[in-house]
N, C-alpha and C positions, 0 to 999 in steps of 0.2 A: 283155296285150299282148306281141308277139314282134317283134324287130327283126332283120333279117340283116345279117350284116357280110360283104361281099365283098372278100376280101384273103388274107394269108398268116398262119398262125398264129405265126410268129416275127416279124411286124411290129409295133414297139413301138407305133405309132399305133392299130392294131387292137386290141391288148392293152388300151391305154389306154381306148378307146371301150367295149370289152367290160366293163371294171371299172366305169366310170362308169355304165353302164347297170345292172349288177347292183346297184351302190349304192342306184339308183333303183327297184329292184325290177322292173326289165324284163328279161324272158327275152331271151337272144340266141343266135344260131346262126351260127357262122362257116361261110361258103361258101367253100371254098378257091378262088382265083384259077386255080389249076392242076389242078383236080378232073378235067377231061377228059384233060389230059395223061397223069395218072396212072391212068386207068381207074377212078376212083372212080365209085360208082353215083350217076347222075343219070337221072331218067326222067319222063316225063309220060304218064299213062295215065287215060283216063276223066275228063280234067279236073283231074286232081290232080298236083300237083308233089311229087317225093319226092327228096330228097338224102341219100344214106348211110343209106338206110331211115326217115329222118325225113319226115314230111309237113310241107311248108312252104307249102303252099297259102295259108294264112291270114295269113302274114307279108305286110304292107301297107307296111313302112317298111324301107328298107334304107340302109345306110352303104356307099357304094361307095369303097373305097380305091385299088382298081385293076382294070382289066380287060386280060386277055392279049391 
């Protein structure tokens, strides 16, 4: 299972969630809340969602810390 975390990599709460998930053996991926502002690669093609070169289509659970 993988969990997406929407937020900032310097946010202490996001770091705590990522750490707790890791301790449970859950893979997590940080989706930076400023990705589009900084031109980080985010795309949808052929029904697949890709963030910074990583296919995130299978992620079904998200922790939402912030929305720009």
